[in-house]
C-alpha positions as CSV (number, residue, x, y, z in Angstrom):
1,X,0.0,-0.1,-0.1
2,X,1.4,3.3,-0.9
3,X,0.1,6.5,0.0
4,X,0.1,9.0,-2.9
5,X,-2.1,11.8,-1.6
6,X,-2.9,13.7,1.5
7,X,-5.6,16.5,1.5
8,X,-6.8,18.7,4.4
9,X,-10.7,19.0,4.1
10,X,-12.3,21.3,6.8
11,X,-11.6,19.9,10.0
12,X,-10.3,16.4,8.7
13,X,-7.9,15.0,6.3
14,X,-8.0,12.1,3.9
15,X,-5.2,9.9,3.0
16,X,-5.6,8.4,-0.5
17,X,-3.7,5.1,-1.2
18,X,-2.8,2.6,-4.4
19,X,-3.2,-0.9,-3.4
20,X,-1.7,-3.6,-5.3
21,X,-3.4,-7.0,-5.1
22,X,-1.8,-10.6,-5.6
23,X,-3.8,-11.1,-8.5
24,X,-2.5,-8.3,-10.5
25,X,-5.2,-5.8,-10.0
26,X,-4.6,-2.4,-8.8
27,X,-7.0,-0.7,-6.1
28,X,-7.8,2.5,-3.9
29,X,-8.0,3.1,-0.3
30,X,-9.2,6.5,1.2
31,X,-9.0,7.2,5.0
32,X,-10.9,9.9,6.5
33,X,-8.7,11.1,9.9
34,X,-9.7,13.5,12.5
35,X,-7.3,16.0,14.0
36,X,-5.9,13.6,16.8
37,X,-4.9,11.0,14.3
38,X,-7.9,8.6,14.6
39,X,-9.4,7.0,11.8
40,X,-13.1,7.9,11.4
41,X,-13.8,6.3,8.1
42,X,-12.3,4.0,5.7
43,X,-13.0,2.2,2.1
44,X,-11.1,0.2,-0.1
45,X,-11.6,-1.1,-3.6
46,X,-9.1,-3.9,-4.5
47,X,-10.0,-4.4,-8.2
48,X,-10.3,-1.2,-10.0
49,X,-8.1,-2.2,-13.0
50,X,-4.9,-3.9,-13.9
51,X,-3.4,-0.9,-15.5
52,X,-1.7,0.7,-12.8
53,X,-1.4,4.0,-14.7
54,X,-5.2,4.3,-15.0
55,X,-5.8,3.8,-11.4
56,X,-3.2,6.3,-10.6
57,X,-5.2,8.9,-13.1
58,X,-8.4,7.8,-11.5
59,X,-6.7,8.6,-8.1
60,X,-5.6,12.0,-9.1
61,X,-9.2,12.9,-10.1
62,X,-10.3,11.6,-6.8
63,X,-8.0,13.5,-4.7
64,X,-8.7,17.0,-6.9
65,X,-12.6,16.3,-6.3
66,X,-11.8,15.7,-2.3
67,X,-14.1,12.4,-2.4
68,X,-14.5,10.6,0.7
69,X,-14.6,7.3,1.9
70,X,-18.4,7.2,2.0
71,X,-18.5,8.0,-1.8
72,X,-15.3,6.2,-2.9
73,X,-17.5,3.0,-4.4
74,X,-20.0,5.1,-6.2
75,X,-17.3,7.2,-7.9
76,X,-15.2,4.4,-9.1
77,X,-18.7,2.8,-10.4
78,X,-19.3,6.0,-12.3
79,X,-15.9,6.6,-13.5
80,X,-14.8,5.6,-17.3
81,X,-11.9,3.3,-16.4
């Protein structure tokens, strides 16, 4: 798991990760963290695509759009990857 982005959004921060699975798929994980460092929410999707470049581009857009863990699965489902 590789943390690629970290973004402060209002009173919390989100960390955005690239996941690599044993079956060759690349996934995404987001953690929502409070100011005390406690993880409030997290969500991961392990089988986004086998092309890491495409997943990194999607993760860049997710970070730019300030996507939180609660909406990650919907955003990935709606993406054109």
